[in-house]
C-alpha positions as CSV (number, residue, x, y, z in Angstrom):
1,X,-44.2,-4.8,-1.2
2,X,-44.5,-8.3,-0.7
3,X,-43.3,-10.4,-3.3
4,X,-41.9,-13.3,-1.8
5,X,-41.3,-16.9,-3.5
6,X,-39.3,-20.1,-3.2
7,X,-36.1,-21.6,-5.4
8,X,-36.2,-25.5,-4.2
9,X,-35.2,-27.1,-7.6
10,X,-31.7,-28.6,-7.9
11,X,-29.0,-26.7,-9.9
12,X,-29.3,-29.2,-12.8
13,X,-33.0,-28.9,-12.9
14,X,-32.5,-25.0,-12.7
15,X,-30.1,-25.1,-15.8
16,X,-32.3,-27.4,-17.8
17,X,-35.2,-25.1,-16.8
18,X,-33.9,-22.0,-18.2
19,X,-31.2,-23.2,-21.2
20,X,-28.3,-22.9,-19.3
21,X,-25.1,-24.6,-20.2
22,X,-23.8,-25.0,-16.8
23,X,-24.9,-23.7,-13.3
24,X,-22.8,-23.2,-9.8
25,X,-24.4,-25.2,-7.2
26,X,-26.8,-23.4,-4.7
27,X,-28.7,-24.4,-2.0
28,X,-32.5,-24.4,-1.8
29,X,-34.2,-21.0,-0.6
30,X,-37.7,-21.3,0.6
31,X,-38.3,-17.7,1.3
32,X,-36.8,-15.4,-0.9
33,X,-37.9,-11.7,0.1
34,X,-37.4,-8.5,-1.9
35,X,-34.3,-7.0,-1.7
36,X,-32.5,-10.2,-1.6
37,X,-30.5,-11.7,-4.6
38,X,-31.9,-14.4,-6.8
39,X,-31.1,-16.2,-9.7
40,X,-31.9,-14.5,-13.2
41,X,-30.9,-16.0,-16.5
42,X,-29.6,-13.3,-19.1
43,X,-29.8,-14.2,-23.0
44,X,-27.1,-12.8,-25.3
45,X,-26.4,-13.1,-28.8
46,X,-26.5,-16.4,-30.5
47,X,-23.9,-19.0,-29.8
48,X,-22.7,-19.7,-33.4
49,X,-23.9,-18.2,-36.8
50,X,-27.0,-19.5,-38.0
51,X,-27.9,-21.0,-34.9
52,X,-31.5,-19.1,-33.0
53,X,-30.5,-20.6,-29.5
54,X,-29.2,-17.8,-27.1
55,X,-26.3,-18.3,-25.3
56,X,-27.8,-17.5,-21.6
57,X,-25.8,-16.8,-18.6
58,X,-26.9,-16.9,-15.2
59,X,-26.4,-14.0,-12.6
60,X,-27.2,-13.0,-9.2
61,X,-29.5,-9.6,-9.1
62,X,-31.4,-8.0,-6.4
63,X,-35.0,-9.2,-6.4
64,X,-37.5,-5.9,-5.9
65,X,-39.1,-3.0,-7.9
66,X,-38.0,0.9,-7.1
67,X,-41.1,2.8,-6.3
68,X,-41.5,6.0,-8.6
69,X,-41.2,8.6,-6.1
70,X,-37.8,7.4,-5.3
71,X,-35.3,10.2,-6.2
72,X,-32.1,8.3,-5.4
73,X,-31.8,4.4,-6.4
């Protein structure tokens, strides 16, 4: 599987783009490959009653796909 990409935006630009309240500093990465950790924004429940804005959180996840024929992930 080849699905490489880059993350060159600053933490401030990334937080604004993903709608995150805050984001820890991270360096630019120019060759993110499968199996490497990558930033993901996860939407949770609304922040306050009556608000339609989700409480988003940033987390690192392993980038890649697991083929259907794999028995043990």
